[in-house]
VMD Tcl script that builds the backbone (N, CA, C; Angstrom):
set m [mol new atoms 378]
animate dup $m
set s [atomselect $m all]
$s set {name element resname resid chain x y z} {
  {N N MET 1 A 5.345 14.110 -8.248}
  {CA C MET 1 A 4.659 13.239 -9.198}
  {C C MET 1 A 4.982 11.769 -8.924}
  {N N PHE 2 A 6.251 11.478 -8.608}
  {CA C PHE 2 A 6.662 10.092 -8.365}
  {C C PHE 2 A 5.910 9.504 -7.177}
  {N N GLU 3 A 5.717 10.308 -6.119}
  {CA C GLU 3 A 4.968 9.827 -4.955}
  {C C GLU 3 A 3.525 9.510 -5.327}
  {N N LYS 4 A 2.949 10.318 -6.202}
  {CA C LYS 4 A 1.574 10.082 -6.635}
  {C C LYS 4 A 1.491 8.767 -7.409}
  {N N VAL 5 A 2.475 8.499 -8.243}
  {CA C VAL 5 A 2.493 7.256 -9.013}
  {C C VAL 5 A 2.543 6.056 -8.069}
  {N N ILE 6 A 3.373 6.157 -7.041}
  {CA C ILE 6 A 3.469 5.066 -6.068}
  {C C ILE 6 A 2.155 4.905 -5.324}
  {N N GLN 7 A 1.576 6.015 -4.874}
  {CA C GLN 7 A 0.319 5.966 -4.121}
  {C C GLN 7 A -0.811 5.382 -4.975}
  {N N ILE 8 A -0.941 5.861 -6.215}
  {CA C ILE 8 A -1.991 5.332 -7.085}
  {C C ILE 8 A -1.717 3.854 -7.385}
  {N N GLY 9 A -0.450 3.497 -7.529}
  {CA C GLY 9 A -0.106 2.093 -7.758}
  {C C GLY 9 A -0.563 1.194 -6.630}
  {N N LEU 10 A -0.329 1.641 -5.391}
  {CA C LEU 10 A -0.789 0.866 -4.234}
  {C C LEU 10 A -2.310 0.786 -4.187}
  {N N LEU 11 A -2.958 1.924 -4.380}
  {CA C LEU 11 A -4.420 1.942 -4.376}
  {C C LEU 11 A -4.966 1.027 -5.481}
  {N N PHE 12 A -4.316 1.072 -6.637}
  {CA C PHE 12 A -4.743 0.249 -7.772}
  {C C PHE 12 A -4.578 -1.234 -7.453}
  {N N ASP 13 A -3.471 -1.583 -6.785}
  {CA C ASP 13 A -3.255 -2.981 -6.393}
  {C C ASP 13 A -4.351 -3.484 -5.465}
  {N N PHE 14 A -4.758 -2.632 -4.529}
  {CA C PHE 14 A -5.762 -3.041 -3.534}
  {C C PHE 14 A -7.194 -2.951 -4.067}
  {N N TYR 15 A -7.494 -1.897 -4.808}
  {CA C TYR 15 A -8.889 -1.614 -5.154}
  {C C TYR 15 A -9.176 -1.588 -6.663}
  {N N GLY 16 A -8.180 -1.834 -7.489}
  {CA C GLY 16 A -8.348 -1.692 -8.936}
  {C C GLY 16 A -9.508 -2.483 -9.507}
  {N N LYS 17 A -9.708 -3.683 -9.009}
  {CA C LYS 17 A -10.791 -4.537 -9.542}
  {C C LYS 17 A -12.182 -3.993 -9.215}
  {N N LEU 18 A -12.255 -3.001 -8.352}
  {CA C LEU 18 A -13.550 -2.395 -8.029}
  {C C LEU 18 A -13.928 -1.274 -9.002}
  {N N LEU 19 A -12.998 -0.885 -9.857}
  {CA C LEU 19 A -13.253 0.162 -10.840}
  {C C LEU 19 A -14.033 -0.412 -12.024}
  {N N SER 20 A -14.610 0.474 -12.820}
  {CA C SER 20 A -15.223 0.024 -14.070}
  {C C SER 20 A -14.104 -0.508 -14.963}
  {N N SER 21 A -14.458 -1.321 -15.920}
  {CA C SER 21 A -13.432 -1.915 -16.792}
  {C C SER 21 A -12.660 -0.840 -17.559}
  {N N LYS 22 A -13.342 0.217 -17.997}
  {CA C LYS 22 A -12.682 1.317 -18.726}
  {C C LYS 22 A -11.731 2.084 -17.805}
  {N N GLN 23 A -12.177 2.382 -16.583}
  {CA C GLN 23 A -11.315 3.077 -15.632}
  {C C GLN 23 A -10.095 2.218 -15.294}
  {N N TYR 24 A -10.336 0.937 -15.086}
  {CA C TYR 24 A -9.248 0.013 -14.769}
  {C C TYR 24 A -8.207 0.019 -15.887}
  {N N GLU 25 A -8.679 -0.120 -17.105}
  {CA C GLU 25 A -7.765 -0.179 -18.250}
  {C C GLU 25 A -7.013 1.129 -18.437}
  {N N ALA 26 A -7.710 2.259 -18.311}
  {CA C ALA 26 A -7.065 3.564 -18.492}
  {C C ALA 26 A -5.986 3.782 -17.427}
  {N N ILE 27 A -6.302 3.482 -16.174}
  {CA C ILE 27 A -5.318 3.679 -15.105}
  {C C ILE 27 A -4.155 2.710 -15.267}
  {N N GLU 28 A -4.434 1.480 -15.645}
  {CA C GLU 28 A -3.359 0.514 -15.854}
  {C C GLU 28 A -2.428 0.981 -16.975}
  {N N LEU 29 A -2.987 1.414 -18.080}
  {CA C LEU 29 A -2.170 1.858 -19.207}
  {C C LEU 29 A -1.374 3.112 -18.856}
  {N N TYR 30 A -1.958 3.997 -18.077}
  {CA C TYR 30 A -1.302 5.267 -17.729}
  {C C TYR 30 A -0.217 5.071 -16.670}
  {N N TYR 31 A -0.565 4.417 -15.570}
  {CA C TYR 31 A 0.361 4.310 -14.439}
  {C C TYR 31 A 1.301 3.091 -14.528}
  {N N VAL 32 A 0.782 1.968 -14.998}
  {CA C VAL 32 A 1.601 0.755 -15.020}
  {C C VAL 32 A 2.446 0.696 -16.299}
  {N N HIS 33 A 1.810 0.992 -17.437}
  {CA C HIS 33 A 2.508 0.864 -18.715}
  {C C HIS 33 A 3.065 2.204 -19.226}
  {N N ASP 34 A 2.796 3.270 -18.491}
  {CA C ASP 34 A 3.363 4.594 -18.781}
  {C C ASP 34 A 3.047 5.109 -20.191}
  {N N LEU 35 A 1.828 4.862 -20.648}
  {CA C LEU 35 A 1.419 5.378 -21.942}
  {C C LEU 35 A 0.878 6.797 -21.789}
  {N N SER 36 A 0.965 7.567 -22.846}
  {CA C SER 36 A 0.425 8.930 -22.828}
  {C C SER 36 A -1.094 8.883 -22.976}
  {N N LEU 37 A -1.721 10.007 -22.691}
  {CA C LEU 37 A -3.181 10.086 -22.824}
  {C C LEU 37 A -3.601 9.813 -24.274}
  {N N SER 38 A -2.841 10.324 -25.219}
  {CA C SER 38 A -3.151 10.116 -26.630}
  {C C SER 38 A -3.040 8.643 -27.008}
  {N N GLU 39 A -1.983 7.982 -26.538}
  {CA C GLU 39 A -1.811 6.556 -26.839}
  {C C GLU 39 A -2.942 5.718 -26.231}
  {N N ILE 40 A -3.343 6.071 -25.030}
  {CA C ILE 40 A -4.435 5.350 -24.381}
  {C C ILE 40 A -5.728 5.599 -25.137}
  {N N GLY 41 A -5.946 6.853 -25.548}
  {CA C GLY 41 A -7.141 7.197 -26.319}
  {C C GLY 41 A -7.254 6.380 -27.591}
  {N N GLU 42 A -6.128 6.173 -28.266}
  {CA C GLU 42 A -6.135 5.357 -29.479}
  {C C GLU 42 A -6.533 3.922 -29.161}
  {N N GLN 43 A -5.987 3.380 -28.080}
  {CA C GLN 43 A -6.297 1.988 -27.717}
  {C C GLN 43 A -7.748 1.817 -27.294}
  {N N LEU 44 A -8.268 2.808 -26.556}
  {CA C LEU 44 A -9.634 2.699 -26.043}
  {C C LEU 44 A -10.670 3.298 -26.987}
  {N N ASP 45 A -10.181 3.905 -28.073}
  {CA C ASP 45 A -11.035 4.541 -29.066}
  {C C ASP 45 A -11.890 5.663 -28.444}
  {N N ILE 46 A -11.224 6.490 -27.632}
  {CA C ILE 46 A -11.871 7.680 -27.068}
  {C C ILE 46 A -10.896 8.851 -27.178}
  {N N SER 47 A -11.385 10.039 -26.909}
  {CA C SER 47 A -10.539 11.233 -27.018}
  {C C SER 47 A -9.530 11.301 -25.874}
  {N N ARG 48 A -8.529 12.135 -26.075}
  {CA C ARG 48 A -7.530 12.364 -25.036}
  {C C ARG 48 A -8.204 12.906 -23.774}
  {N N GLN 49 A -9.167 13.806 -23.945}
  {CA C GLN 49 A -9.914 14.371 -22.818}
  {C C GLN 49 A -10.727 13.282 -22.119}
  {N N GLY 50 A -11.293 12.378 -22.908}
  {CA C GLY 50 A -12.052 11.263 -22.328}
  {C C GLY 50 A -11.170 10.382 -21.461}
  {N N VAL 51 A -9.937 10.152 -21.917}
  {CA C VAL 51 A -8.985 9.362 -21.136}
  {C C VAL 51 A -8.663 10.097 -19.833}
  {N N HIS 52 A -8.410 11.390 -19.939}
  {CA C HIS 52 A -8.107 12.200 -18.758}
  {C C HIS 52 A -9.238 12.106 -17.740}
  {N N ASP 53 A -10.456 12.237 -18.221}
  {CA C ASP 53 A -11.625 12.164 -17.333}
  {C C ASP 53 A -11.749 10.781 -16.690}
  {N N LEU 54 A -11.529 9.729 -17.472}
  {CA C LEU 54 A -11.578 8.361 -16.940}
  {C C LEU 54 A -10.562 8.177 -15.818}
  {N N ILE 55 A -9.357 8.642 -16.058}
  {CA C ILE 55 A -8.287 8.483 -15.066}
  {C C ILE 55 A -8.619 9.275 -13.805}
  {N N LYS 56 A -9.074 10.495 -13.949}
  {CA C LYS 56 A -9.396 11.324 -12.779}
  {C C LYS 56 A -10.544 10.705 -11.975}
  {N N ARG 57 A -11.581 10.227 -12.654}
  {CA C ARG 57 A -12.690 9.587 -11.943}
  {C C ARG 57 A -12.214 8.301 -11.255}
  {N N GLY 58 A -11.366 7.551 -11.932}
  {CA C GLY 58 A -10.822 6.334 -11.340}
  {C C GLY 58 A -9.978 6.621 -10.116}
  {N N GLU 59 A -9.117 7.643 -10.197}
  {CA C GLU 59 A -8.301 8.036 -9.048}
  {C C GLU 59 A -9.180 8.433 -7.876}
  {N N LYS 60 A -10.244 9.169 -8.189}
  {CA C LYS 60 A -11.155 9.607 -7.129}
  {C C LYS 60 A -11.810 8.409 -6.451}
  {N N ARG 61 A -12.233 7.439 -7.245}
  {CA C ARG 61 A -12.855 6.233 -6.672}
  {C C ARG 61 A -11.861 5.454 -5.819}
  {N N LEU 62 A -10.615 5.324 -6.311}
  {CA C LEU 62 A -9.589 4.621 -5.539}
  {C C LEU 62 A -9.366 5.292 -4.190}
  {N N ASN 63 A -9.288 6.621 -4.205}
  {CA C ASN 63 A -9.098 7.366 -2.952}
  {C C ASN 63 A -10.299 7.226 -2.023}
  {N N THR 64 A -11.492 7.188 -2.595}
  {CA C THR 64 A -12.708 7.003 -1.792}
  {C C THR 64 A -12.705 5.639 -1.121}
  {N N TYR 65 A -12.315 4.613 -1.871}
  {CA C TYR 65 A -12.234 3.269 -1.277}
  {C C TYR 65 A -11.242 3.257 -0.117}
  {N N GLU 66 A -10.105 3.921 -0.307}
  {CA C GLU 66 A -9.108 3.946 0.771}
  {C C GLU 66 A -9.632 4.701 1.991}
  {N N GLU 67 A -10.332 5.808 1.760}
  {CA C GLU 67 A -10.906 6.556 2.888}
  {C C GLU 67 A -11.874 5.688 3.678}
  {N N LYS 68 A -12.655 4.880 2.973}
  {CA C LYS 68 A -13.664 4.061 3.652}
  {C C LYS 68 A -13.094 2.777 4.237}
  {N N LEU 69 A -12.157 2.134 3.540}
  {CA C LEU 69 A -11.674 0.821 3.958}
  {C C LEU 69 A -10.296 0.866 4.640}
  {N N GLY 70 A -9.448 1.776 4.224}
  {CA C GLY 70 A -8.143 1.956 4.866}
  {C C GLY 70 A -7.172 0.786 4.720}
  {N N LEU 71 A -7.317 -0.019 3.680}
  {CA C LEU 71 A -6.466 -1.197 3.537}
  {C C LEU 71 A -5.000 -0.857 3.250}
  {N N VAL 72 A -4.767 0.174 2.449}
  {CA C VAL 72 A -3.384 0.564 2.139}
  {C C VAL 72 A -2.712 1.115 3.383}
  {N N ASN 73 A -3.426 1.932 4.128}
  {CA C ASN 73 A -2.879 2.484 5.364}
  {C C ASN 73 A -2.539 1.365 6.350}
  {N N LYS 74 A -3.416 0.400 6.468}
  {CA C LYS 74 A -3.190 -0.744 7.353}
  {C C LYS 74 A -1.989 -1.554 6.879}
  {N N PHE 75 A -1.891 -1.766 5.589}
  {CA C PHE 75 A -0.773 -2.490 4.998}
  {C C PHE 75 A 0.548 -1.781 5.308}
  {N N ASN 76 A 0.592 -0.464 5.102}
  {CA C ASN 76 A 1.811 0.303 5.378}
  {C C ASN 76 A 2.164 0.271 6.863}
  {N N SER 77 A 1.158 0.398 7.706}
  {CA C SER 77 A 1.381 0.363 9.153}
  {C C SER 77 A 1.948 -0.988 9.584}
  {N N ASN 78 A 1.378 -2.060 9.070}
  {CA C ASN 78 A 1.862 -3.398 9.414}
  {C C ASN 78 A 3.274 -3.628 8.900}
  {N N ASN 79 A 3.604 -3.092 7.723}
  {CA C ASN 79 A 4.966 -3.224 7.206}
  {C C ASN 79 A 5.971 -2.531 8.120}
  {N N LYS 80 A 5.617 -1.356 8.633}
  {CA C LYS 80 A 6.505 -0.641 9.555}
  {C C LYS 80 A 6.713 -1.456 10.827}
  {N N LYS 81 A 5.639 -2.036 11.337}
  {CA C LYS 81 A 5.746 -2.847 12.549}
  {C C LYS 81 A 6.601 -4.097 12.315}
  {N N ILE 82 A 6.432 -4.708 11.165}
  {CA C ILE 82 A 7.228 -5.894 10.850}
  {C C ILE 82 A 8.715 -5.535 10.756}
  {N N LYS 83 A 9.014 -4.371 10.166}
  {CA C LYS 83 A 10.416 -3.938 10.105}
  {C C LYS 83 A 10.984 -3.725 11.508}
  {N N LYS 84 A 10.175 -3.169 12.401}
  {CA C LYS 84 A 10.625 -2.988 13.785}
  {C C LYS 84 A 10.856 -4.339 14.464}
  {N N ILE 85 A 9.992 -5.302 14.185}
  {CA C ILE 85 A 10.157 -6.652 14.732}
  {C C ILE 85 A 11.495 -7.230 14.269}
  {N N LEU 86 A 11.783 -7.059 12.987}
  {CA C LEU 86 A 13.051 -7.574 12.453}
  {C C LEU 86 A 14.246 -6.875 13.078}
  {N N ASP 87 A 14.137 -5.566 13.294}
  {CA C ASP 87 A 15.220 -4.829 13.962}
  {C C ASP 87 A 15.443 -5.365 15.370}
  {N N CYS 88 A 14.350 -5.608 16.086}
  {CA C CYS 88 A 14.470 -6.147 17.447}
  {C C CYS 88 A 15.097 -7.541 17.434}
  {N N ALA 89 A 14.700 -8.352 16.490}
  {CA C ALA 89 A 15.268 -9.701 16.395}
  {C C ALA 89 A 16.775 -9.626 16.141}
  {N N ASN 90 A 17.192 -8.706 15.306}
  {CA C ASN 90 A 18.622 -8.524 15.053}
  {C C ASN 90 A 19.351 -8.069 16.319}
  {N N GLU 91 A 18.721 -7.171 17.062}
  {CA C GLU 91 A 19.314 -6.709 18.325}
  {C C GLU 91 A 19.439 -7.861 19.318}
  {N N ILE 92 A 18.424 -8.691 19.373}
  {CA C ILE 92 A 18.461 -9.842 20.277}
  {C C ILE 92 A 19.633 -10.748 19.916}
  {N N ASN 93 A 19.791 -10.977 18.617}
  {CA C ASN 93 A 20.910 -11.821 18.191}
  {C C ASN 93 A 22.255 -11.228 18.611}
  {N N LYS 94 A 22.381 -9.919 18.503}
  {CA C LYS 94 A 23.624 -9.254 18.925}
  {C C LYS 94 A 23.784 -9.339 20.446}
  {N N ASP 95 A 22.679 -9.123 21.164}
  {CA C ASP 95 A 22.726 -9.100 22.627}
  {C C ASP 95 A 23.010 -10.473 23.223}
  {N N ILE 96 A 22.584 -11.522 22.545}
  {CA C ILE 96 A 22.845 -12.867 23.052}
  {C C ILE 96 A 24.346 -13.081 23.165}
  {N N ASP 97 A 25.083 -12.580 22.186}
  {CA C ASP 97 A 26.540 -12.729 22.230}
  {C C ASP 97 A 27.146 -11.977 23.415}
  {N N GLY 98 A 26.563 -10.830 23.751}
  {CA C GLY 98 A 27.084 -10.022 24.857}
  {C C GLY 98 A 26.405 -10.308 26.181}
  {N N PHE 99 A 25.408 -11.199 26.196}
  {CA C PHE 99 A 24.676 -11.565 27.409}
  {C C PHE 99 A 24.043 -10.361 28.109}
  {N N ARG 100 A 23.499 -9.433 27.357}
  {CA C ARG 100 A 22.809 -8.283 27.955}
  {C C ARG 100 A 21.342 -8.662 28.150}
  {N N LYS 101 A 21.065 -9.342 29.230}
  {CA C LYS 101 A 19.729 -9.906 29.466}
  {C C LYS 101 A 18.641 -8.846 29.572}
  {N N ASP 102 A 18.947 -7.683 30.148}
  {CA C ASP 102 A 17.915 -6.644 30.284}
  {C C ASP 102 A 17.462 -6.142 28.913}
  {N N THR 103 A 18.381 -5.958 27.997}
  {CA C THR 103 A 18.033 -5.510 26.646}
  {C C THR 103 A 17.288 -6.613 25.908}
  {N N ILE 104 A 17.709 -7.848 26.102}
  {CA C ILE 104 A 17.031 -8.971 25.460}
  {C C ILE 104 A 15.577 -9.032 25.907}
  {N N CYS 105 A 15.339 -8.929 27.193}
  {CA C CYS 105 A 13.961 -8.967 27.717}
  {C C CYS 105 A 13.130 -7.814 27.184}
  {N N ASP 106 A 13.707 -6.602 27.135}
  {CA C ASP 106 A 12.987 -5.446 26.596}
  {C C ASP 106 A 12.593 -5.681 25.136}
  {N N ASN 107 A 13.515 -6.216 24.347}
  {CA C ASN 107 A 13.236 -6.458 22.939}
  {C C ASN 107 A 12.190 -7.555 22.746}
  {N N ILE 108 A 12.238 -8.567 23.568}
  {CA C ILE 108 A 11.232 -9.627 23.489}
  {C C ILE 108 A 9.843 -9.075 23.793}
  {N N LEU 109 A 9.731 -8.247 24.816}
  {CA C LEU 109 A 8.441 -7.640 25.155}
  {C C LEU 109 A 7.935 -6.747 24.025}
  {N N TYR 110 A 8.857 -6.003 23.407}
  {CA C TYR 110 A 8.489 -5.118 22.307}
  {C C TYR 110 A 8.005 -5.936 21.104}
  {N N ILE 111 A 8.682 -7.030 20.814}
  {CA C ILE 111 A 8.267 -7.904 19.716}
  {C C ILE 111 A 6.873 -8.464 19.981}
  {N N GLU 112 A 6.635 -8.897 21.205}
  {CA C GLU 112 A 5.318 -9.424 21.555}
  {C C GLU 112 A 4.240 -8.362 21.381}
  {N N LYS 113 A 4.544 -7.135 21.793}
  {CA C LYS 113 A 3.590 -6.035 21.668}
  {C C LYS 113 A 3.265 -5.755 20.195}
  {N N LEU 114 A 4.304 -5.660 19.344}
  {CA C LEU 114 A 4.072 -5.381 17.932}
  {C C LEU 114 A 3.314 -6.512 17.249}
  {N N ALA 115 A 3.690 -7.743 17.551}
  {CA C ALA 115 A 3.008 -8.882 16.940}
  {C C ALA 115 A 1.534 -8.904 17.344}
  {N N THR 116 A 1.251 -8.592 18.595}
  {CA C THR 116 A -0.134 -8.535 19.068}
  {C C THR 116 A -0.906 -7.435 18.350}
  {N N GLU 117 A -0.283 -6.261 18.176}
  {CA C GLU 117 A -0.942 -5.156 17.467}
  {C C GLU 117 A -1.274 -5.550 16.036}
  {N N ILE 118 A -0.341 -6.232 15.372}
  {CA C ILE 118 A -0.582 -6.651 13.994}
  {C C ILE 118 A -1.740 -7.630 13.939}
  {N N LEU 119 A -1.735 -8.607 14.835}
  {CA C LEU 119 A -2.811 -9.586 14.858}
  {C C LEU 119 A -4.154 -8.933 15.140}
  {N N GLU 120 A -4.182 -8.016 16.094}
  {CA C GLU 120 A -5.433 -7.322 16.419}
  {C C GLU 120 A -5.904 -6.449 15.273}
  {N N SER 121 A -4.968 -5.758 14.602}
  {CA C SER 121 A -5.387 -4.886 13.504}
  {C C SER 121 A -5.899 -5.699 12.321}
  {N N ASN 122 A -5.418 -6.929 12.178}
  {CA C ASN 122 A -5.927 -7.778 11.107}
  {C C ASN 122 A -7.335 -8.271 11.392}
  {N N GLN 123 A -7.763 -8.203 12.649}
  {CA C GLN 123 A -9.108 -8.629 13.016}
  {C C GLN 123 A -10.123 -7.501 12.940}
  {N N GLU 124 A -9.633 -6.245 12.856}
  {CA C GLU 124 A -10.526 -5.091 12.848}
  {C C GLU 124 A -11.338 -5.052 11.559}
  {N N VAL 125 A -12.570 -4.639 11.689}
  {CA C VAL 125 A -13.436 -4.414 10.540}
  {C C VAL 125 A -13.892 -2.979 10.613}
  {N N LYS 126 A -13.653 -2.242 9.543}
  {CA C LYS 126 A -14.046 -0.824 9.529}
  {C C LYS 126 A -15.391 -0.660 8.918}
}
mol reanalyze $m
mol bondsrecalc $m
mol representation Tube
mol addrep $m
């Protein structure tokens, strides 16, 4: 369940404004503010089942947007690459002290490769 909350949270951050106002509000109250279906129903003046249906339809739309646009996947992929860049930079700093030029050169090439991939992926249009 916790993984689903994180996934819906990311999808909501990227695509939430594309939902209907009712779906947006229901998902925000449920996932961000952690309200129960009954509490949300009271606020939106609809039944508990109506809230459930709104949330499910909203989740489905968020997932559809991700399938078509892939922005969350791209974001996660770029974050992994940036972490690898930072790891390489740390290794370079360590290697400079030990003068291991072969490792330094390998890490520099790897950083250039990752940075290029990130730049190219930011130019892609799906």
